[in-house]
MARFI-58043 format. One record per atom (N, C-alpha, C, O): residue number from 1; residue in three letters; atom name; x, y, z. Coordinates in Angstrom, 1 decimal, decimal comma, always signed. Example, Ala and Ser with C-alpha at 12.3 -4.5 7.8 and 13.67 -1.06 7.14 Angstrom:
k|r|a|X|Y|Z
1|ALA|N|+13,2|-5,7|+7,8;
1|ALA|CA|+12,3|-4,5|+7,8;
1|ALA|C|+13,2|-3,3|+7,8;
1|ALA|O|+14,2|-3,3|+8,5;
2|SER|N|+12,8|-2,2|+7,1;
2|SER|CA|+13,7|-1,1|+7,1;
2|SER|C|+12,9|+0,0|+7,9;
2|SER|O|+13,4|+1,1|+8,0;
END
This chain:
k|r|a|X|Y|Z
1|ALA|N|+0,8|-1,2|+0,0;
1|ALA|CA|+0,0|+0,0|+0,0;
1|ALA|C|+0,9|+1,2|+0,0;
1|ALA|O|+1,9|+1,3|+0,6;
2|GLN|N|+0,4|+2,3|-0,7;
2|GLN|CA|+1,1|+3,5|-0,7;
2|GLN|C|+0,1|+4,7|-0,6;
2|GLN|O|-0,9|+4,6|-1,2;
3|LEU|N|+0,5|+5,7|+0,2;
3|LEU|CA|-0,3|+6,9|+0,4;
3|LEU|C|+0,5|+8,1|+0,1;
3|LEU|O|+1,6|+8,2|+0,6;
4|VAL|N|+0,0|+9,0|-0,7;
4|VAL|CA|+0,7|+10,2|-1,1;
4|VAL|C|-0,2|+11,4|-0,8;
4|VAL|O|-1,2|+11,6|-1,5;
5|GLU|N|+0,2|+12,3|+0,1;
5|GLU|CA|-0,6|+13,5|+0,4;
5|GLU|C|-0,1|+14,7|-0,4;
5|GLU|O|+1,0|+14,7|-0,9;
6|SER|N|-1,0|+15,6|-0,5;
6|SER|CA|-0,7|+16,9|-1,2;
6|SER|C|-1,7|+17,9|-0,7;
6|SER|O|-2,7|+17,6|-0,1;
7|GLY|N|-1,4|+19,2|-1,0;
7|GLY|CA|-2,3|+20,3|-0,7;
7|GLY|C|-2,0|+21,2|+0,5;
7|GLY|O|-2,7|+22,1|+0,7;
8|GLY|N|-0,9|+20,9|+1,2;
8|GLY|CA|-0,5|+21,7|+2,3;
8|GLY|C|+0,1|+23,0|+1,8;
8|GLY|O|+0,3|+23,2|+0,6;
9|GLY|N|+0,3|+23,9|+2,8;
9|GLY|CA|+0,9|+25,2|+2,5;
9|GLY|C|+0,7|+26,2|+3,6;
9|GLY|O|+0,4|+25,8|+4,7;
10|LEU|N|+1,0|+27,5|+3,3;
10|LEU|CA|+0,9|+28,5|+4,2;
10|LEU|C|-0,4|+29,3|+4,0;
10|LEU|O|-0,8|+29,6|+2,8;
11|VAL|N|-1,2|+29,5|+5,0;
11|VAL|CA|-2,5|+30,1|+4,9;
11|VAL|C|-2,7|+31,1|+6,1;
11|VAL|O|-2,2|+30,8|+7,2;
12|GLN|N|-3,4|+32,1|+5,9;
12|GLN|CA|-3,7|+33,1|+7,0;
12|GLN|C|-4,8|+32,5|+7,9;
12|GLN|O|-5,6|+31,7|+7,5;
13|PRO|N|-4,8|+32,9|+9,1;
13|PRO|CA|-5,9|+32,5|+10,0;
13|PRO|C|-7,3|+32,9|+9,4;
13|PRO|O|-7,5|+34,0|+8,8;
14|GLY|N|-8,2|+31,9|+9,5;
14|GLY|CA|-9,5|+32,1|+8,9;
14|GLY|C|-9,6|+31,5|+7,5;
14|GLY|O|-10,7|+31,5|+6,9;
15|GLY|N|-8,5|+31,2|+6,9;
15|GLY|CA|-8,4|+30,7|+5,5;
15|GLY|C|-8,8|+29,2|+5,4;
15|GLY|O|-9,1|+28,6|+6,4;
16|SER|N|-8,7|+28,7|+4,2;
16|SER|CA|-9,1|+27,3|+3,9;
16|SER|C|-8,0|+26,6|+3,1;
16|SER|O|-7,2|+27,3|+2,4;
17|LEU|N|-7,9|+25,3|+3,3;
17|LEU|CA|-7,1|+24,5|+2,5;
17|LEU|C|-7,8|+23,1|+2,3;
17|LEU|O|-8,6|+22,7|+3,1;
18|ARG|N|-7,5|+22,4|+1,2;
18|ARG|CA|-8,0|+21,1|+1,0;
18|ARG|C|-6,8|+20,2|+0,8;
18|ARG|O|-6,0|+20,3|-0,2;
19|LEU|N|-6,7|+19,2|+1,6;
19|LEU|CA|-5,6|+18,2|+1,5;
19|LEU|C|-6,2|+17,0|+0,7;
19|LEU|O|-7,4|+16,7|+0,8;
20|SER|N|-5,3|+16,4|+0,0;
20|SER|CA|-5,7|+15,2|-0,8;
20|SER|C|-4,7|+14,0|-0,4;
20|SER|O|-3,5|+14,3|-0,1;
21|CYS|N|-5,2|+12,8|-0,5;
21|CYS|CA|-4,3|+11,7|-0,2;
21|CYS|C|-4,7|+10,6|-1,3;
21|CYS|O|-5,8|+10,1|-1,2;
22|VAL|N|-3,8|+10,3|-2,2;
22|VAL|CA|-4,0|+9,3|-3,2;
22|VAL|C|-3,5|+8,0|-2,7;
22|VAL|O|-2,3|+7,9|-2,3;
23|ALA|N|-4,4|+7,0|-2,8;
23|ALA|CA|-4,0|+5,6|-2,3;
23|ALA|C|-3,8|+4,7|-3,5;
23|ALA|O|-4,4|+4,8|-4,5;
24|SER|N|-2,8|+3,7|-3,3;
24|SER|CA|-2,6|+2,7|-4,3;
24|SER|C|-2,1|+1,5|-3,7;
24|SER|O|-1,6|+1,5|-2,5;
25|GLY|N|-2,2|+0,3|-4,4;
25|GLY|CA|-1,7|-0,9|-3,9;
25|GLY|C|-2,7|-1,8|-3,1;
25|GLY|O|-2,3|-2,8|-2,6;
26|PHE|N|-3,9|-1,3|-2,9;
26|PHE|CA|-4,9|-2,0|-2,2;
26|PHE|C|-6,3|-1,6|-2,7;
26|PHE|O|-6,4|-0,5|-3,4;
27|THR|N|-7,3|-2,3|-2,3;
27|THR|CA|-8,7|-2,0|-2,8;
27|THR|C|-9,2|-0,9|-1,9;
27|THR|O|-9,7|-1,1|-0,8;
28|PHE|N|-9,1|+0,3|-2,4;
28|PHE|CA|-9,3|+1,5|-1,6;
28|PHE|C|-10,7|+1,6|-0,9;
28|PHE|O|-10,8|+1,9|+0,2;
29|SER|N|-11,7|+1,2|-1,7;
29|SER|CA|-13,1|+1,3|-1,2;
29|SER|C|-13,4|+0,4|-0,1;
29|SER|O|-14,4|+0,5|+0,6;
30|TRP|N|-12,5|-0,6|+0,2;
30|TRP|CA|-12,8|-1,6|+1,2;
30|TRP|C|-12,3|-1,1|+2,6;
30|TRP|O|-12,7|-1,8|+3,6;
31|TYR|N|-11,5|-0,1|+2,7;
31|TYR|CA|-10,8|+0,2|+3,9;
31|TYR|C|-11,1|+1,6|+4,4;
31|TYR|O|-11,2|+2,6|+3,6;
32|ALA|N|-11,2|+1,7|+5,7;
32|ALA|CA|-11,3|+3,0|+6,4;
32|ALA|C|-10,1|+3,8|+6,2;
32|ALA|O|-9,0|+3,3|+6,1;
33|MET|N|-10,2|+5,1|+6,1;
33|MET|CA|-9,1|+6,0|+6,0;
33|MET|C|-9,1|+7,1|+7,1;
33|MET|O|-10,2|+7,4|+7,6;
34|SER|N|-8,0|+7,7|+7,4;
34|SER|CA|-8,0|+8,7|+8,4;
34|SER|C|-6,9|+9,7|+8,1;
34|SER|O|-5,9|+9,5|+7,4;
35|TRP|N|-7,1|+10,9|+8,7;
35|TRP|CA|-6,1|+12,0|+8,7;
35|TRP|C|-5,6|+12,2|+10,2;
35|TRP|O|-6,4|+12,3|+11,1;
36|TYR|N|-4,3|+12,3|+10,3;
36|TYR|CA|-3,7|+12,6|+11,6;
36|TYR|C|-2,9|+13,9|+11,4;
36|TYR|O|-2,6|+14,3|+10,3;
37|ARG|N|-2,5|+14,4|+12,5;
37|ARG|CA|-1,5|+15,6|+12,4;
37|ARG|C|-0,6|+15,5|+13,6;
37|ARG|O|-0,8|+15,0|+14,7;
38|GLN|N|+0,6|+16,1|+13,4;
38|GLN|CA|+1,6|+16,2|+14,4;
38|GLN|C|+2,2|+17,6|+14,4;
38|GLN|O|+2,9|+18,0|+13,4;
39|ALA|N|+2,1|+18,3|+15,5;
39|ALA|CA|+2,7|+19,6|+15,6;
39|ALA|C|+4,0|+19,5|+16,3;
39|ALA|O|+4,3|+18,4|+17,0;
40|PRO|N|+4,9|+20,4|+16,1;
40|PRO|CA|+6,3|+20,3|+16,8;
40|PRO|C|+6,2|+20,1|+18,3;
40|PRO|O|+5,4|+20,8|+18,9;
41|GLY|N|+6,9|+19,1|+18,8;
41|GLY|CA|+6,9|+18,8|+20,2;
41|GLY|C|+5,7|+18,2|+20,7;
41|GLY|O|+5,6|+18,0|+21,9;
42|LYS|N|+4,8|+17,8|+19,9;
42|LYS|CA|+3,5|+17,1|+20,3;
42|LYS|C|+3,4|+15,7|+19,7;
42|LYS|O|+4,0|+15,4|+18,7;
43|GLU|N|+2,5|+14,9|+20,3;
43|GLU|CA|+2,3|+13,6|+19,7;
43|GLU|C|+1,3|+13,7|+18,5;
43|GLU|O|+0,6|+14,7|+18,4;
44|ARG|N|+1,5|+12,7|+17,7;
44|ARG|CA|+0,5|+12,6|+16,5;
44|ARG|C|-0,9|+12,4|+17,0;
44|ARG|O|-1,1|+11,5|+17,9;
45|GLU|N|-1,8|+13,1|+16,5;
45|GLU|CA|-3,2|+12,9|+16,9;
45|GLU|C|-4,2|+12,7|+15,8;
45|GLU|O|-3,9|+13,2|+14,7;
46|LEU|N|-5,3|+12,0|+16,0;
46|LEU|CA|-6,3|+11,8|+15,0;
46|LEU|C|-7,1|+13,1|+14,8;
46|LEU|O|-7,5|+13,8|+15,7;
47|VAL|N|-7,2|+13,4|+13,5;
47|VAL|CA|-8,0|+14,6|+13,1;
47|VAL|C|-9,4|+14,2|+12,7;
47|VAL|O|-10,4|+14,7|+13,2;
48|ALA|N|-9,5|+13,2|+11,8;
48|ALA|CA|-10,7|+12,8|+11,2;
48|ALA|C|-10,6|+11,4|+10,6;
48|ALA|O|-9,5|+11,0|+10,1;
49|GLY|N|-11,7|+10,6|+10,6;
49|GLY|CA|-11,7|+9,3|+10,0;
49|GLY|C|-13,0|+9,1|+9,2;
49|GLY|O|-14,0|+9,8|+9,4;
50|ILE|N|-12,9|+8,2|+8,2;
50|ILE|CA|-14,0|+7,9|+7,4;
50|ILE|C|-14,1|+6,4|+7,1;
50|ILE|O|-13,0|+5,8|+6,8;
51|GLY|N|-15,2|+5,8|+7,2;
51|GLY|CA|-15,4|+4,4|+7,1;
51|GLY|C|-15,3|+4,0|+5,6;
51|GLY|O|-15,2|+4,8|+4,7;
52|SER|N|-15,5|+2,7|+5,4;
52|SER|CA|-15,4|+2,2|+4,0;
52|SER|C|-16,8|+2,1|+3,4;
52|SER|O|-17,1|+3,0|+2,6;
53|ALA|N|-17,6|+1,1|+3,8;
53|ALA|CA|-18,8|+0,9|+3,1;
53|ALA|C|-19,8|+2,1|+3,3;
53|ALA|O|-20,3|+2,6|+2,3;
54|ASP|N|-20,1|+2,5|+4,5;
54|ASP|CA|-21,1|+3,5|+4,8;
54|ASP|C|-20,5|+4,9|+4,9;
54|ASP|O|-21,2|+5,9|+5,1;
55|ALA|N|-19,1|+5,0|+4,8;
55|ALA|CA|-18,4|+6,3|+4,9;
55|ALA|C|-18,8|+7,1|+6,1;
55|ALA|O|-18,9|+8,3|+6,1;
56|THR|N|-19,0|+6,4|+7,2;
56|THR|CA|-19,2|+7,0|+8,5;
56|THR|C|-18,0|+7,9|+8,8;
56|THR|O|-16,9|+7,4|+8,7;
57|THR|N|-18,3|+9,1|+9,4;
57|THR|CA|-17,1|+10,0|+9,7;
57|THR|C|-17,1|+10,2|+11,2;
57|THR|O|-18,1|+10,2|+11,9;
58|ASN|N|-15,9|+10,6|+11,6;
58|ASN|CA|-15,7|+11,0|+13,0;
58|ASN|C|-14,6|+12,1|+13,0;
58|ASN|O|-13,7|+12,1|+12,1;
59|TYR|N|-14,6|+12,9|+14,0;
59|TYR|CA|-13,7|+14,1|+14,0;
59|TYR|C|-13,2|+14,3|+15,5;
59|TYR|O|-13,9|+14,0|+16,5;
60|ALA|N|-12,0|+14,9|+15,5;
60|ALA|CA|-11,6|+15,4|+16,8;
60|ALA|C|-12,4|+16,6|+17,2;
60|ALA|O|-12,8|+17,3|+16,4;
61|ASN|N|-12,6|+16,7|+18,5;
61|ASN|CA|-13,4|+17,9|+19,0;
61|ASN|C|-12,9|+19,2|+18,5;
61|ASN|O|-13,6|+20,1|+18,2;
62|SER|N|-11,6|+19,3|+18,4;
62|SER|CA|-10,9|+20,6|+18,1;
62|SER|C|-11,2|+21,0|+16,6;
62|SER|O|-11,0|+22,2|+16,3;
63|VAL|N|-11,7|+20,1|+15,8;
63|VAL|CA|-11,9|+20,4|+14,4;
63|VAL|C|-13,4|+20,3|+13,9;
63|VAL|O|-13,7|+20,6|+12,8;
64|LYS|N|-14,2|+19,8|+14,8;
64|LYS|CA|-15,6|+19,6|+14,5;
64|LYS|C|-16,2|+20,9|+14,0;
64|LYS|O|-16,1|+22,0|+14,6;
65|GLY|N|-17,0|+20,9|+12,9;
65|GLY|CA|-17,6|+22,1|+12,4;
65|GLY|C|-16,7|+22,9|+11,5;
65|GLY|O|-17,2|+23,8|+10,8;
66|ARG|N|-15,4|+22,6|+11,4;
66|ARG|CA|-14,5|+23,3|+10,6;
66|ARG|C|-13,9|+22,4|+9,5;
66|ARG|O|-13,6|+22,9|+8,4;
67|PHE|N|-13,7|+21,2|+9,8;
67|PHE|CA|-13,0|+20,3|+8,9;
67|PHE|C|-14,0|+19,2|+8,4;
67|PHE|O|-15,0|+18,9|+9,1;
68|THR|N|-13,9|+18,8|+7,1;
68|THR|CA|-14,7|+17,8|+6,6;
68|THR|C|-13,9|+16,7|+5,8;
68|THR|O|-13,1|+17,1|+4,9;
69|ILE|N|-14,0|+15,5|+6,2;
69|ILE|CA|-13,3|+14,4|+5,5;
69|ILE|C|-14,3|+13,7|+4,5;
69|ILE|O|-15,5|+13,6|+4,8;
70|SER|N|-13,7|+13,4|+3,3;
70|SER|CA|-14,6|+12,7|+2,3;
70|SER|C|-13,7|+11,8|+1,5;
70|SER|O|-12,4|+11,9|+1,6;
71|ARG|N|-14,3|+11,0|+0,7;
71|ARG|CA|-13,5|+10,1|-0,1;
71|ARG|C|-14,2|+9,9|-1,5;
71|ARG|O|-15,4|+10,0|-1,6;
72|ASP|N|-13,3|+9,7|-2,5;
72|ASP|CA|-13,8|+9,5|-3,9;
72|ASP|C|-13,2|+8,2|-4,3;
72|ASP|O|-12,0|+8,1|-4,6;
73|THR|N|-14,1|+7,2|-4,4;
73|THR|CA|-13,6|+5,8|-4,7;
73|THR|C|-13,2|+5,7|-6,2;
73|THR|O|-12,4|+4,8|-6,6;
74|THR|N|-13,7|+6,6|-7,0;
74|THR|CA|-13,3|+6,6|-8,5;
74|THR|C|-11,9|+7,1|-8,7;
74|THR|O|-11,2|+6,8|-9,7;
75|LYS|N|-11,4|+7,9|-7,7;
75|LYS|CA|-10,0|+8,4|-7,8;
75|LYS|C|-9,1|+7,9|-6,7;
75|LYS|O|-7,9|+8,3|-6,6;
76|ASN|N|-9,6|+6,9|-5,9;
76|ASN|CA|-8,8|+6,4|-4,8;
76|ASN|C|-8,2|+7,5|-4,0;
76|ASN|O|-7,0|+7,4|-3,6;
77|THR|N|-9,0|+8,4|-3,7;
77|THR|CA|-8,5|+9,6|-3,0;
77|THR|C|-9,4|+9,9|-1,8;
77|THR|O|-10,6|+9,9|-1,8;
78|VAL|N|-8,7|+10,3|-0,7;
78|VAL|CA|-9,4|+10,8|+0,5;
78|VAL|C|-9,0|+12,3|+0,7;
78|VAL|O|-7,9|+12,6|+0,5;
79|TYR|N|-10,0|+13,1|+1,0;
79|TYR|CA|-9,8|+14,6|+1,2;
79|TYR|C|-10,0|+15,0|+2,6;
79|TYR|O|-10,7|+14,4|+3,4;
80|LEU|N|-9,4|+16,1|+2,9;
80|LEU|CA|-9,7|+16,8|+4,2;
80|LEU|C|-9,8|+18,3|+3,8;
80|LEU|O|-8,9|+19,0|+3,6;
81|GLN|N|-11,1|+18,8|+3,8;
81|GLN|CA|-11,4|+20,2|+3,6;
81|GLN|C|-11,3|+20,9|+5,0;
81|GLN|O|-12,0|+20,5|+5,9;
82|MET|N|-10,4|+21,9|+5,0;
82|MET|CA|-10,2|+22,6|+6,3;
82|MET|C|-10,6|+24,0|+6,1;
82|MET|O|-10,0|+24,8|+5,3;
83|ASN|N|-11,5|+24,5|+6,9;
83|ASN|CA|-12,0|+25,9|+6,9;
83|ASN|C|-11,8|+26,5|+8,2;
83|ASN|O|-11,5|+25,9|+9,2;
84|SER|N|-11,9|+27,8|+8,2;
84|SER|CA|-11,7|+28,6|+9,4;
84|SER|C|-10,4|+28,2|+10,2;
84|SER|O|-10,5|+27,9|+11,4;
85|LEU|N|-9,3|+28,1|+9,5;
85|LEU|CA|-8,1|+27,6|+10,0;
85|LEU|C|-7,6|+28,5|+11,1;
85|LEU|O|-7,7|+29,8|+11,1;
86|LYS|N|-7,0|+27,9|+12,1;
86|LYS|CA|-6,4|+28,6|+13,3;
86|LYS|C|-4,9|+28,4|+13,4;
86|LYS|O|-4,4|+27,3|+12,8;
87|PRO|N|-4,1|+29,2|+14,0;
87|PRO|CA|-2,7|+29,0|+14,2;
87|PRO|C|-2,4|+27,6|+14,8;
87|PRO|O|-1,4|+27,0|+14,5;
88|GLU|N|-3,3|+27,2|+15,7;
88|GLU|CA|-3,1|+25,9|+16,4;
88|GLU|C|-3,4|+24,7|+15,5;
88|GLU|O|-3,1|+23,6|+15,9;
89|ASP|N|-3,8|+24,9|+14,3;
89|ASP|CA|-3,9|+23,8|+13,3;
89|ASP|C|-2,6|+23,6|+12,6;
89|ASP|O|-2,5|+22,6|+11,8;
90|THR|N|-1,6|+24,4|+12,8;
90|THR|CA|-0,3|+24,2|+12,2;
90|THR|C|+0,3|+22,9|+12,6;
90|THR|O|+0,4|+22,6|+13,8;
91|ALA|N|+0,6|+22,1|+11,6;
91|ALA|CA|+1,2|+20,7|+11,9;
91|ALA|C|+1,5|+20,1|+10,5;
91|ALA|O|+1,2|+20,6|+9,5;
92|VAL|N|+2,2|+18,9|+10,6;
92|VAL|CA|+2,3|+18,1|+9,5;
92|VAL|C|+1,1|+17,1|+9,5;
92|VAL|O|+0,8|+16,5|+10,5;
93|TYR|N|+0,4|+17,0|+8,4;
93|TYR|CA|-0,8|+16,2|+8,3;
93|TYR|C|-0,5|+14,9|+7,5;
93|TYR|O|+0,2|+15,0|+6,5;
94|TYR|N|-0,9|+13,8|+8,1;
94|TYR|CA|-0,7|+12,5|+7,5;
94|TYR|C|-1,9|+11,8|+7,2;
94|TYR|O|-2,9|+11,9|+7,9;
95|CYS|N|-1,9|+11,0|+6,1;
95|CYS|CA|-3,0|+10,1|+5,8;
95|CYS|C|-2,6|+8,7|+6,3;
95|CYS|O|-1,4|+8,4|+6,3;
96|ARG|N|-3,6|+8,0|+6,7;
96|ARG|CA|-3,3|+6,6|+7,3;
96|ARG|C|-4,4|+5,6|+6,9;
96|ARG|O|-5,6|+6,0|+6,8;
97|THR|N|-4,0|+4,4|+6,7;
97|THR|CA|-4,9|+3,3|+6,6;
97|THR|C|-4,3|+2,0|+7,3;
97|THR|O|-3,1|+2,0|+7,6;
98|PHE|N|-5,1|+1,1|+7,5;
98|PHE|CA|-4,7|-0,2|+8,2;
98|PHE|C|-5,1|-1,3|+7,2;
98|PHE|O|-6,3|-1,5|+7,0;
99|TRP|N|-4,2|-2,0|+6,7;
99|TRP|CA|-4,4|-3,0|+5,6;
99|TRP|C|-3,6|-4,2|+5,9;
99|TRP|O|-2,4|-4,2|+6,1;
100|ARG|N|-4,3|-5,4|+5,9;
100|ARG|CA|-3,6|-6,7|+6,1;
100|ARG|C|-2,7|-6,6|+7,4;
100|ARG|O|-1,6|-7,1|+7,4;
101|GLY|N|-3,3|-6,0|+8,4;
101|GLY|CA|-2,6|-6,1|+9,7;
101|GLY|C|-1,4|-5,1|+9,9;
101|GLY|O|-0,7|-5,1|+10,9;
102|VAL|N|-1,3|-4,2|+8,9;
102|VAL|CA|-0,2|-3,2|+8,9;
102|VAL|C|-0,7|-1,8|+8,8;
102|VAL|O|-1,6|-1,6|+8,0;
103|THR|N|-0,2|-0,9|+9,6;
103|THR|CA|-0,6|+0,5|+9,5;
103|THR|C|+0,3|+1,2|+8,4;
103|THR|O|+1,5|+1,1|+8,5;
104|TYR|N|-0,3|+1,9|+7,5;
104|TYR|CA|+0,4|+2,6|+6,5;
104|TYR|C|+0,2|+4,1|+6,7;
104|TYR|O|-0,9|+4,6|+6,9;
105|TRP|N|+1,3|+4,9|+6,5;
105|TRP|CA|+1,3|+6,3|+6,6;
105|TRP|C|+1,8|+6,9|+5,3;
105|TRP|O|+2,6|+6,3|+4,6;
106|GLY|N|+1,3|+8,1|+5,0;
106|GLY|CA|+1,9|+8,8|+3,9;
106|GLY|C|+3,1|+9,6|+4,4;
106|GLY|O|+3,4|+9,5|+5,6;
107|GLN|N|+3,7|+10,4|+3,5;
107|GLN|CA|+4,9|+11,1|+3,9;
107|GLN|C|+4,6|+12,4|+4,7;
107|GLN|O|+5,5|+13,0|+5,3;
108|GLY|N|+3,4|+12,8|+4,6;
108|GLY|CA|+3,0|+14,0|+5,3;
108|GLY|C|+3,0|+15,3|+4,4;
108|GLY|O|+3,8|+15,3|+3,5;
109|THR|N|+2,2|+16,2|+4,8;
109|THR|CA|+2,1|+17,5|+4,1;
109|THR|C|+2,0|+18,6|+5,2;
109|THR|O|+1,2|+18,5|+6,1;
110|GLN|N|+2,9|+19,6|+5,0;
110|GLN|CA|+2,9|+20,7|+6,1;
110|GLN|C|+1,8|+21,7|+5,9;
110|GLN|O|+1,6|+22,2|+4,8;
111|VAL|N|+1,1|+22,0|+7,0;
111|VAL|CA|+0,1|+23,1|+7,0;
111|VAL|C|+0,6|+24,1|+8,0;
111|VAL|O|+0,8|+23,8|+9,2;
112|THR|N|+0,7|+25,3|+7,6;
112|THR|CA|+1,1|+26,4|+8,4;
112|THR|C|+0,1|+27,5|+8,4;
112|THR|O|-0,2|+28,0|+7,3;
113|VAL|N|-0,5|+27,8|+9,5;
113|VAL|CA|-1,5|+28,9|+9,6;
113|VAL|C|-0,9|+30,1|+10,4;
113|VAL|O|-0,6|+30,0|+11,6;
114|SER|N|-0,6|+31,1|+9,7;
114|SER|CA|+0,1|+32,3|+10,2;
114|SER|C|-0,2|+33,5|+9,4;
114|SER|O|-0,4|+33,5|+8,2;
115|SER|N|-0,3|+34,7|+10,1;
115|SER|CA|-0,4|+35,9|+9,4;
115|SER|C|+0,9|+36,6|+9,1;
115|SER|O|+1,0|+37,6|+8,6;
END
């Protein structure tokens, strides 16, 4: 399995970004996907997850109402739409899946929220 993220960058507070994660090497539609983030000096934390069949979603309390996770099975891609960004959202964002007993991570994409 391989996961490749993109879409990070520098944005002002209150702005928006959309992250993408393209998956390959496994049957994308069968597996749950999630986004994590890691800020400097902090542990990696779950941001949002989406199920496989019913696409049930869940979010960290800190991003509820601002972030939206979605998936496009025709493109083998999972997205994270981030609105109303805050400086505390600054982190490296990672895509993750669990396939055949192994956790796979992407390389990460940097999101910096600063004026």
